[in-house]
N, C-alpha and C positions, 0 to 999 in steps of 0.2 A: 452221468445224470440219471437219477432214479426214474422209474416209471410213474406216469401220472396216476394219482389216487383216483380210484374208480368212483369215489363219492363226489368228485369235483364235476360240476356241470360242464357239458361239452364246450360251452362258450368260453370257459376259462382258458382253453388252449390258445385262444386268440388274445388273451389279456396282455396289456402292457402295464407293468408296474414301475413306478418311479419312487425311489426312497431318497428324500432330501435330508442330508446329515449322515455321513458314513463313518462307521467305526466298528469295533470288534464285538459289540453287544447286540442290541435290538436290530440295528440296521443289517449287520452281517447275517443274523439268524433269519430275518425276513427275506433277504436276498436269496439265500440258499433255498428256503422253503418255497418261495414263489417260483423260482426257476425249476425246482424239482416237480412242481405242479403245472409245468407247461407254459409258464408266462415268459414273455420277453422282459428282462429286468434291467433297469438303469439305476445307478446309485450316484448321487451328486455330493461333493464335499469340497471345501476350500482347498484341501490337498487330496487330489484324486490318486496320488501315487503312494498312499499309505500301503504298507505291506499287506494288510488284511484285504484291501480292495484289489490289489494286484492278484492276490490268491483267488478271490472270487471270480475275477475275469478268467483266470486259467482253469479253475475247476468247474465253474457253473455258467460260463459264457456271459457274465454280467458286464454291461457296458458302463464305463466310468466317465464322469463329467466333472469338470471344475466349475464350481459355483459358490459365490458368496451369497448365502440366503437372505442377507439383509440389504442387498443391492437390487433395486427394482429392475434395472436393465439386465443384470446378470440372471435374475430369475426368469424374466421373460425370454431371454435368449436360450436358457436351459430348456424350457418347455418347447420352444420352437425346434431345438436340435433333437430332442427326444421324439417329438412327433414326426420329424423328417426321417430320423434313423430307424425308429422302431414302430411308429404309429401313435395315434392319440392315446394318452394314458387312460386306463380304466380303473387303476388303483394307485392312489398317491398317499404316501406316508410322510408326514412331517415329523422328523425325529431329531430336533435340535434343542438341547438343554439351554444354552445361551449364557451361562454364567462364566465369568473369568475367576481365576484363583484369588484375585485381589478383592473380590466382593464376598467371598465365603466368610461366614461367621462374624460379620461386622456389626457392632451395635449401631443403632440408628444415628447416634451422635457422631459416629466415625465413618460412616459409609461415604465413599467418594461419589459425588453426584455424577461424574462422567462415567463411572463404572456402572452406576444404576441405569443410566441411559443406554449403555452398551448392552446390559442384560435385557432390557425391554426391546431394543432394536434386534438383537440376535435371536430372541425367543418369540415374543408376541408379534413384532412387526414382520419378521420373516415368515411366521405362520400365516399372517394376512397375505403377504405377497405370493406365497405358494398356493394358498387357498384360492386366491383370485385367479391365478393363471390356470389352476386345475379346473375351476368352474367354467372358465371361458372355453376350454377345449372339450370338457365333458358334456356340456350342453349340446354340442354338435354330434355326440356319439349316438349310435343306434341303441335302442333298448335291448338288453340281453335277456336270457331265459329267466332271470330272477326279477325282471321288471325294472332294471337299473341301467342308467347311463354311465355310472361310475361310482367309486367309493373313495372318500377322503377321510383319512384317519390322522388325528393329532395325538401324538404321544405327550402325556402330561405327567405331573408328579404330585406327591403328597401336598405340596404347597398350593395346589389348585383347590384343596379341600380345607386347609387349615394354615394360617399364617404363623410360622414358627418364630420364636424370638431370634434376633440377630440374623434375620433372613428376609428383611423387608423387600429388597429388590427382587428376589426370586418369587416371593409371594405375589407381588404386583404383576410380574411377568406371567406366572401360571394362572392367576385369576383372569388376566386379560385374555389369555389363550382360551380359557373356558368360555368366556363371554363371546369371543369371536366364533368359536365352534357352535355354540348354541344358536347364535344369530344366523349363521350359515345353514345350520340344519333346518331351522324353521323356514328359511327362504328357499333352500335348494331341494330338500327332500320331496316336496310336491312336484318338483320338476324332474325327479328321477335320479337325483344324486344323493347317495347315502353318506351322511357326515357323522363321524363318531369321535367322541372325546374319550381318551383312555388314561386316566390318572393311575400311575403305578406307585402304590404306597409301600415302597420297599427299596432297599439297596438291590442292585441288579448284579448278580454274580455270573460272569460268563466263563466259558471253558478256557482254561489255560493250557499251555503246551504239555504240562504233565498230566492233563486229564481232569484236574480238580476244577471246581468253580470258585471264583474269587472276585472281589471288588477292591479297587486300588486303595480305598480308605477304610472299608469295613472288614477287610481280611478274607479268610477262606470260609466258604459256606459250610454249615454244619446242620445236618438233618433237614435240608431244604428250607433253611431260614432266610434265604435270599431268593428273589424272583429269578427264574430261569428264562433267559431271552429266547430260547427255543420254544418254550411254552407260550411266551408272549406272542411270538410269531404265529403260532397255531391259532391263538385267539384272533389275531388280525385277519388271518385267512378266513376264519369262521365268520367274522363280521362282513367280509367281502362277499361271502356266499349266502348271506341271509336274504330271504325273500322279502320283498317290500311290504308284505302284510305284517311282518314282525321285525322291523328294523330297530336295533338298539341304538340309542343316541349316546349313552354314557355307560361304560363298563369300568369299574374300579377293580384293579388287580392287586392282591397282597398275599404274601405267604401265610400259611396256616398258623404260624407262630407270631405273626405281627400283632403288636398291641396298638389298638386304635379306639 
């Protein structure tokens, strides 16, 4: 584990970070960076035995938890377990896409209503459940050196900004997540909880075994044409460290070559 960055406020050494939605991209990069900056880190996923999560446990001391983010009882139990094992979370990242393969690229006339509901449940509804439990615990936290009781970050997507053709379900889910984040920010920021919505307008290329960066559908990155999850994690950490006099609510991330 690397040394704590000298630019990190002393209070960060006591931070507890919870990442809901575990995989090899943003979640993995966040878990590594947060741990390397002195945080106690937990990652929750439906399958906590994924190879990438087992590796994070071994290399960075990350705690793994099983949780279906769309199940109210499971999310409540997750937060109780993390608070018991590591302490009350001060940084929570909701990082769940929510789509199934069956809903990708479906015209509105062919979209299966049950899969549309699944997308909403797995994305926006799980964001509500995670945000609710995070708020309940964070409101009891002491104010840190930056004037905050905690930080809640919602990973979002291009569909939060523009509804693409043949992607109605995902547009609904992402817009709903944005509305939730904005409502929570306006309610909770005056109470010391920093809420941020981060639409990522790009394919995310994470590091493969051969050292290249690639996305399962978009191919291998060329000249930084895909978002780097390590750089996304740095942005999330910067958001967490922002002083309350200059809290950002929404930060849109896109590669320099992205057409928008």
